[in-house]
NULUMZA-345807 format. One line per field, with one value per residue: x, y, z of N, C-alpha, C, O, CB in turn; residue number from 1. Coordinates in steps of 0.1 Angstrom, whole numbers. Glycine has a CB too. Layout:
REM NULUMZA-345807
n_xx X|... $
n_yy Y|... $
n_zz Z|... $
ca_xx X|... $
ca_yy Y|... $
ca_zz Z|... $
c_xx X|... $
c_yy Y|... $
c_zz Z|... $
o_xx X|... $
o_yy Y|... $
o_zz Z|... $
cb_xx X|... $
cb_yy Y|... $
cb_zz Z|... $
seq NUM|... $
REM end
This chain:
REM NULUMZA-345807
n_xx 9|5|14|8|32|46|67|91|108|143|175|210|220|230|257|273|268|257|225|198|162|136|102|70|35|5|-5|9|22|41|76|102|128|153|181|204|224|246|245|215|203|200|189|165|157|158|139|120|118|117|137|144|157|184|186|180|176|193|165|152|156|138|111|105|109|92|71|69|64|42|32|23|42|23|25|45|67|82|96|106|136|162|194|201|199|177|149|128|103|91|59|53|19|1|-24|-35|-15|11|37|64|90|124|141|162|150|159|156|135|113|125|116|87|83|89|66|43|33|21|35|45|41|56|43|56|88|85|85|112|129|129|147|174|208|223|244|252|238|215|182|187|193|166|152|156|153|127|122|131|122|91|98|125|137|140|154|183|213|230 $
n_yy -11|23|49|92|111|152|165|185|196|206|193|189|161|164|142|136|160|155|156|158|143|158|140|140|131|142|145|149|128|106|109|99|107|109|106|125|130|158|179|171|174|205|209|206|222|244|245|246|266|281|295|312|301|306|295|260|231|198|184|203|198|176|171|188|171|151|164|177|159|147|141|132|136|112|102|95|71|60|33|10|2|-14|-23|-1|17|38|28|39|48|67|71|77|90|91|98|66|56|39|42|27|46|36|53|77|80|109|124|115|128|158|162|156|179|200|193|192|166|138|127|93|67|34|19|2|12|27|16|2|15|27|13|20|24|48|56|51|68|77|76|103|120|117|126|155|162|158|178|201|236|241|262|262|240|244|260|257|258|257 $
n_zz 0|-10|6|1|0|10|-1|30|33|31|41|72|76|103|112|92|74|47|23|31|23|30|39|42|55|51|74|84|104|100|88|57|57|35|18|-2|-24|-29|-59|-62|-43|-49|-68|-62|-39|-56|-66|-45|-34|-57|-73|-100|-135|-154|-180|-189|-160|-157|-143|-158|-184|-189|-175|-198|-220|-215|-216|-242|-256|-256|-227|-197|-161|-143|-115|-88|-75|-41|-39|-28|0|4|14|29|3|-18|-37|-66|-90|-119|-132|-160|-184|-216|-230|-240|-226|-205|-194|-169|-151|-139|-109|-97|-59|-55|-81|-89|-73|-78|-103|-100|-82|-101|-125|-105|-97|-76|-48|-32|-8|-1|24|37|31|50|66|70|68|94|105|93|96|112|133|159|174|160|169|181|161|146|158|164|138|135|152|143|131|103|90|88|72|39|36|28|11|-13 $
ca_xx 0|11|7|8|37|46|89|87|120|159|186|219|224|241|262|278|267|250|213|184|151|124|88|59|25|0|-11|28|26|48|87|106|143|165|201|206|235|245|232|200|190|205|177|146|155|160|129|108|122|109|149|149|172|182|194|169|193|188|153|136|153|130|106|103|105|86|56|70|64|26|30|25|40|7|27|61|71|95|92|114|140|172|207|199|198|163|145|119|99|84|48|46|14|2|-42|-40|-3|19|55|74|104|132|146|166|145|159|159|118|116|131|109|69|81|86|50|29|27|18|50|35|58|54|42|75|100|79|90|124|141|127|160|183|218|230|252|250|228|202|170|193|193|151|142|164|150|115|118|129|106|94|103|146|131|143|166|194|215|244 $
ca_yy 3|32|64|101|123|164|176|189|206|198|194|184|158|170|140|138|169|145|162|149|152|151|137|142|126|150|148|153|120|98|111|96|110|101|106|122|138|172|186|167|185|221|210|202|240|255|246|248|283|286|299|314|297|314|279|241|224|187|185|212|192|164|180|198|165|148|176|177|142|149|129|137|125|110|100|87|64|56|22|3|3|-26|-24|16|25|34|32|47|47|74|73|90|90|93|85|48|43|43|38|32|45|36|65|78|86|121|129|116|145|172|161|154|192|206|185|193|159|138|119|84|58|27|18|-11|16|33|8|-4|32|27|3|20|23|59|55|47|84|75|91|115|127|116|140|167|163|158|188|212|243|240|276|257|234|253|272|249|275|252 $
ca_zz 1|-9|13|0|12|2|3|38|26|32|60|63|81|114|120|76|66|35|24|33|13|43|32|53|50|50|90|100|113|92|77|55|56|21|23|-16|-32|-33|-67|-65|-33|-50|-76|-50|-37|-66|-73|-38|-37|-71|-80|-112|-140|-177|-185|-179|-155|-165|-139|-163|-191|-185|-177|-210|-228|-212|-217|-256|-262|-249|-220|-183|-153|-129|-96|-87|-60|-35|-42|-22|4|4|17|29|-12|-16|-47|-71|-105|-123|-140|-175|-194|-223|-233|-233|-225|-190|-182|-154|-155|-124|-111|-85|-52|-57|-96|-94|-62|-86|-117|-96|-83|-112|-131|-96|-94|-68|-43|-28|-6|-2|37|37|27|61|80|66|73|113|112|84|110|109|137|176|171|152|173|180|146|143|169|155|128|139|163|136|128|95|83|87|58|26|36|29|6|-22 $
c_xx 11|5|11|18|41|62|87|97|138|164|190|218|237|258|273|277|265|232|207|169|145|113|79|47|14|-10|7|28|34|63|90|121|153|172|199|219|236|239|220|199|197|192|167|151|164|143|119|109|119|120|145|157|169|181|183|188|180|171|144|135|141|121|99|104|95|71|59|61|49|24|30|26|30|15|46|62|83|93|100|128|159|187|217|206|182|159|130|113|93|67|42|30|7|-13|-37|-23|6|30|56|86|109|139|150|150|149|152|139|113|112|118|90|74|81|72|41|25|27|34|37|54|53|58|52|82|97|86|97|128|138|142|168|195|221|243|246|237|214|185|175|189|171|148|144|156|132|109|118|121|108|100|120|143|133|147|178|197|228|255 $
c_yy 12|45|77|110|140|164|186|204|194|204|188|175|160|157|140|144|168|155|154|155|147|147|138|134|141|154|152|144|107|110|103|106|105|111|115|130|157|184|184|175|204|219|214|215|248|260|247|262|295|298|303|315|302|302|269|236|209|186|190|208|183|159|187|190|157|153|175|167|136|134|140|124|117|109|99|82|57|41|13|8|-12|-18|-1|25|27|38|42|51|58|67|83|82|97|84|74|44|49|35|44|34|45|46|64|88|102|126|127|126|155|170|162|171|202|207|190|176|154|126|107|69|43|20|7|2|24|26|1|8|35|22|6|26|38|58|51|62|86|79|101|124|126|121|149|169|164|176|204|218|240|250|266|252|245|256|266|256|257|260 $
c_zz 1|3|10|4|2|13|13|39|27|46|60|76|92|117|109|67|52|35|20|26|25|34|42|47|53|62|98|110|113|88|78|49|46|22|1|-20|-37|-47|-66|-55|-34|-59|-71|-45|-44|-71|-60|-28|-49|-79|-99|-123|-154|-181|-180|-171|-158|-159|-145|-175|-191|-183|-189|-217|-228|-219|-240|-262|-257|-240|-205|-167|-139|-118|-106|-70|-55|-34|-31|-13|6|1|18|14|-15|-29|-56|-84|-106|-129|-150|-183|-204|-231|-225|-226|-217|-194|-175|-157|-141|-126|-99|-72|-56|-64|-96|-86|-76|-100|-106|-93|-95|-119|-120|-95|-82|-59|-35|-27|-2|16|39|39|47|72|79|73|89|111|105|102|99|121|155|180|163|156|175|168|145|149|171|145|128|147|156|128|111|85|82|75|49|20|30|9|-3|-24 $
o_xx 22|-6|20|13|39|66|82|95|141|162|186|214|249|269|284|281|270|227|206|166|148|113|84|47|20|-20|12|32|35|59|88|122|161|170|191|218|230|231|213|191|199|184|159|142|174|137|108|103|120|117|145|164|159|171|179|200|168|162|132|125|132|118|88|100|88|62|50|53|46|19|34|21|32|11|52|58|90|84|90|132|158|191|226|214|175|162|124|120|87|66|33|29|6|-15|-35|-19|10|30|53|93|103|144|146|143|140|142|131|108|102|112|83|70|72|67|30|13|33|41|25|64|42|69|53|82|106|91|96|131|143|150|175|191|221|254|234|229|207|176|169|182|165|135|136|152|126|98|112|114|118|106|123|145|127|147|185|189|232|264 $
o_yy 12|47|78|118|141|164|196|216|183|213|178|181|157|162|143|141|176|159|146|167|136|150|137|131|152|161|156|147|99|121|95|112|97|122|110|141|164|194|194|184|212|228|223|223|254|270|249|266|308|306|294|325|302|300|270|237|208|188|188|208|189|148|192|195|156|147|172|168|124|123|152|114|119|116|101|87|50|39|8|18|-17|-11|7|34|17|48|51|60|62|54|91|71|109|72|72|32|60|23|55|26|50|49|55|97|108|132|134|136|158|180|172|178|210|218|192|174|161|118|109|64|44|17|7|6|25|29|-9|8|44|29|-3|30|39|58|49|63|96|83|111|134|136|120|156|180|170|182|214|213|237|247|264|260|256|257|275|259|249|255 $
o_zz 7|6|18|12|-10|25|9|42|25|55|54|86|90|121|114|56|44|46|10|23|30|22|53|35|57|62|109|122|122|86|88|37|50|26|-6|-13|-44|-45|-70|-58|-25|-57|-74|-49|-41|-75|-64|-19|-51|-88|-108|-124|-161|-188|-169|-173|-159|-167|-143|-181|-198|-185|-187|-228|-237|-226|-249|-271|-255|-242|-204|-163|-127|-109|-116|-59|-62|-26|-24|-18|17|-9|13|13|-14|-34|-50|-89|-95|-129|-151|-186|-202|-235|-213|-223|-219|-197|-172|-164|-131|-136|-91|-75|-62|-60|-102|-93|-82|-103|-107|-102|-96|-120|-124|-93|-74|-65|-33|-33|1|20|51|51|55|82|86|85|95|118|104|114|87|115|159|189|161|148|171|168|142|149|178|145|120|148|158|119|106|74|71|65|51|8|25|0|4|-30 $
cb_xx -10|13|9|1|57|29|98|87|121|171|185|233|221|229|259|277|274|249|211|181|144|116|85|56|21|-2|-21|29|17|36|97|98|149|160|217|193|234|257|233|194|191|222|175|143|156|171|127|106|137|92|162|147|176|200|213|158|204|199|152|135|161|132|112|111|113|90|62|84|79|11|44|11|49|-7|15|78|62|99|94|117|130|167|214|210|205|155|148|123|91|93|42|63|10|15|-48|-47|5|11|71|75|111|141|139|184|146|168|173|107|140|154|116|61|87|94|50|13|27|1|66|17|71|59|28|83|101|63|83|127|136|111|160|179|234|220|260|271|237|204|162|206|206|144|140|179|158|115|132|135|103|87|103|158|114|143|170|189|223|242 $
cb_yy 6|35|65|102|114|177|190|178|225|204|193|193|155|173|132|133|174|123|172|148|149|163|124|159|110|149|126|171|118|93|119|89|107|99|77|125|129|172|185|151|178|227|199|182|246|246|234|233|282|295|285|317|279|325|275|216|230|172|188|232|188|161|182|210|160|149|205|174|130|150|115|147|126|94|78|101|55|62|19|-4|8|-39|-38|23|16|41|21|54|36|81|74|89|86|92|77|31|37|39|40|21|58|25|78|88|80|125|115|102|149|170|139|139|197|200|165|205|153|135|131|83|65|25|16|-23|27|31|1|-9|53|13|-13|33|6|73|66|48|95|61|91|111|113|108|141|163|152|143|186|212|265|236|296|242|229|257|278|227|297|250 $
cb_zz 15|-23|26|1|22|3|-14|48|40|16|73|56|75|133|129|70|69|43|20|51|-6|57|25|57|59|38|100|113|117|77|76|51|67|3|26|-25|-45|-32|-76|-66|-7|-57|-81|-32|-21|-81|-83|-29|-37|-67|-77|-113|-139|-189|-176|-204|-129|-162|-130|-163|-193|-180|-174|-214|-230|-203|-204|-259|-253|-263|-222|-181|-151|-128|-82|-92|-57|-22|-56|-30|11|-9|-1|46|-26|-3|-50|-68|-111|-132|-133|-194|-193|-225|-253|-253|-241|-172|-186|-142|-164|-118|-115|-88|-40|-60|-109|-92|-55|-93|-130|-77|-75|-118|-131|-105|-101|-70|-28|-45|11|-15|41|16|8|62|87|49|62|125|113|67|116|110|132|188|162|148|186|179|130|142|182|149|122|150|177|131|132|93|96|100|58|24|53|35|22|-35 $
seq 1|2|3|4|5|6|7|8|9|10|11|12|13|14|15|16|17|18|19|20|21|22|23|24|25|26|27|28|29|30|31|32|33|34|35|36|37|38|39|40|41|42|43|44|45|46|47|48|49|50|51|52|53|54|55|56|57|58|59|60|61|62|63|64|65|66|67|68|69|70|71|72|73|74|75|76|77|78|79|80|81|82|83|84|85|86|87|88|89|90|91|92|93|94|95|96|97|98|99|100|101|102|103|104|105|106|107|108|109|110|111|112|113|114|115|116|117|118|119|120|121|122|123|124|125|126|127|128|129|130|131|132|133|134|135|136|137|138|139|140|141|142|143|144|145|146|147|148|149|150|151|152|153|154|155|156|157|158 $
REM end
């Protein structure tokens, strides 16, 4: 079963300085942190902040390509978590044609933000993510992320 979530913001893992995209459900009851790369974090942050771009970056290009071919992104899904790696897919549709494309979660999320497409997370991923081993301070990090005010998210700058 899938749960719809939204991007709450971007944060930095205080222990590794790695960017994290934070997904939350509509009731703010469940949170999913996904560790991502700096370039992907920058792309997501630019879209969250509606930063104007003179030229399209890669995620803008993919969005433009999908639209020019007459497709739309109907949804993205974070489908699995294996060996501390998250997996995702993008559903693109045109009339009765539908394609499911394998994607990194960070890329799928960046494209979903640009296309206004919903983001869904497999409930199994939420369960598995509780067991991700960050280090002995995992509980401290989870509490820190949950206690961060909403205004903190989205202020991540590259």
